[in-house]
C-alpha positions in Angstrom: 16.6 4.7 -20.5 16.3 7.2 -17.6 13.2 8.9 -19.1 11.5 5.5 -19.8 12.0 4.6 -16.1 10.6 7.9 -14.9 7.5 7.5 -17.2 7.1 4.0 -15.9 7.1 5.2 -12.3 4.8 8.1 -13.0 2.3 6.0 -14.9 2.5 3.3 -12.3 1.9 5.7 -9.5 -1.1 7.1 -11.3 -2.5 3.6 -11.9 -2.0 2.8 -8.2 -3.8 6.0 -7.2 -6.7 5.2 -9.5 -7.1 1.7 -8.1 -7.0 2.9 -4.5 -9.8 5.4 -5.3 -11.8 2.6 -7.1 -11.4 0.4 -4.1 -12.7 3.2 -1.8 -15.8 3.6 -4.0 -16.6 -0.1 -4.5 -16.1 -1.0 -0.9 -18.0 2.0 0.6 -15.1 2.4 3.0 -14.2 5.6 4.7 -10.5 5.6 3.6 -7.9 3.5 1.9 -4.2 3.8 2.5 -1.2 2.2 0.8 1.7 1.8 3.2 5.1 0.1 2.8 6.4 -2.3 5.5 8.9 0.3 6.6 6.0 2.5 7.7 5.9 5.0 4.9 2.7 6.2 3.4 2.6 5.7 -0.4 -0.8 7.2 -1.1 -4.3 7.5 0.3 -7.9 8.2 -0.7 -11.0 9.1 1.3 -11.7 10.7 4.6 -8.1 11.1 6.0 -8.0 14.7 7.0 -8.5 13.9 10.7 -5.9 11.1 10.7 -2.2 11.6 11.5 -1.2 9.7 8.4 2.5 9.5 9.3 1.7 7.8 12.6 -1.0 5.6 11.0 1.5 4.3 8.4 4.2 3.6 11.0 1.8 1.8 13.3 0.2 -0.2 10.5 3.7 -1.5 9.5 4.5 -2.2 13.2 1.2 -4.1 13.5 2.2 -6.3 10.6 5.7 -6.8 12.0 4.3 -7.9 15.4 1.7 -10.1 13.8 4.4 -11.7 11.6 6.3 -12.7 14.8 3.1 -14.2 16.2 2.6 -16.2 13.0 6.1 -17.6 13.3 5.5 -18.6 16.9 2.6 -20.8 15.8 4.3 -22.2 12.8 2.9 -19.9 10.1 5.1 -18.1 7.6 3.0 -14.9 8.0 -0.6 -13.7 8.1 -1.6 -11.8 4.9 -4.6 -10.1 6.4 -5.4 -8.4 9.7 -8.8 -7.2 11.0 -9.4 -4.9 14.0 -13.0 -4.2 15.1 -13.9 -1.1 16.9 -17.2 0.3 18.2 -17.6 2.7 15.2 -14.7 2.2 12.9 -12.8 -1.0 11.8 -9.5 -1.6 10.1 -8.7 -4.2 7.5 -5.2 -4.8 6.3 -3.9 -7.0 3.5 -0.3 -7.6 2.5 0.7 -7.2 -1.2 3.7 -8.1 -3.2 6.8 -5.8 -2.9 6.2 -5.4 0.9 3.2 -3.1 0.6 0.1 -3.1 2.8 -3.4 -2.0 1.9 -5.2 -0.5 4.9 -9.0 0.1 4.7 -10.9 2.1 7.3 -14.6 1.4 7.3 -17.7 1.7 9.4 -21.4 0.6 9.3 -21.8 1.9 5.7 -20.3 -1.4 4.6 -19.5 -4.9 5.8 -16.3 -6.8 6.4 -17.3 -9.3 3.7 -17.6 -6.6 1.1 -14.4 -5.0 2.1 -12.6 -8.4 2.0 -13.9 -9.2 -1.5 -13.1 -5.7 -2.9 -9.6 -5.7 -1.3 -8.8 -9.1 -2.7 -9.6 -8.0 -6.2 -7.7 -4.7 -5.8 -4.7 -6.5 -4.3 -4.4 -8.6 -7.5 -4.5 -5.5 -9.7 -2.1 -3.5 -7.4 0.3 -6.4 -7.2 0.5 -6.6 -11.0 1.1 -2.8 -11.2 3.9 -3.1 -8.6 5.4 -6.0 -10.4 5.4 -4.1 -13.6 7.2 -1.2 -11.9 9.7 -3.1 -9.7 9.7 -6.6 -11.2 12.9 -6.6 -13.1 15.2 -4.8 -10.7 16.8 -7.9 -9.3 18.4 -8.6 -12.7 19.8 -5.2 -13.2 23.5 -4.4 -13.1 24.6 -2.5 -9.9 25.1 0.8 -11.8 21.6 0.5 -13.3 20.2 -0.2 -9.8 22.0 2.9 -8.5 20.5 5.0 -11.3 17.0 3.7 -10.5 17.5 4.5 -6.8 18.4 8.0 -7.9 15.3 8.3 -10.0 13.2 6.8 -7.2 14.6 9.4 -4.8 13.8 12.2 -7.3 10.3 10.9 -7.7 9.8 10.6 -3.9 11.0 14.2 -3.5 8.7 15.4 -6.2 5.7 13.5 -4.6 6.6 14.9 -1.2 6.7 18.4 -2.7 3.3 17.9 -4.5 1.4 16.0 -1.8 3.4 16.9 1.4 
């Protein structure tokens, strides 16, 4: 069972990475990042070498948290998308299932409309991948959840070693 879970996580991560790179190409964006709501970078593609990725991930999560509070103040459950327009670069965020955020950095090479359409399509695919990876965990016995947490930690450590 442990080997099957590791293979599921590995193949899932590879599928996520491929979809992020596909989104980058199809949207003509500068960069695409996948961040969790705790402010951890999951993966990224594109022109990110000049970005402090750790700070970006933390601030993107904080931006969503603050905006969620604003949504509640006006009677909304949450906002699923955020858009920030700059002089040269713009940010578009969309929430996914499993508390994940897609962040797209783009400039004049593309339009907000194209980014929105491509992100919407990618979000459906990525949500399905995340559901396949994490979907059944709520029904697991506590000892199985503990084993999966151990595996997840091992995978995170390996990813940090490979990409860190």
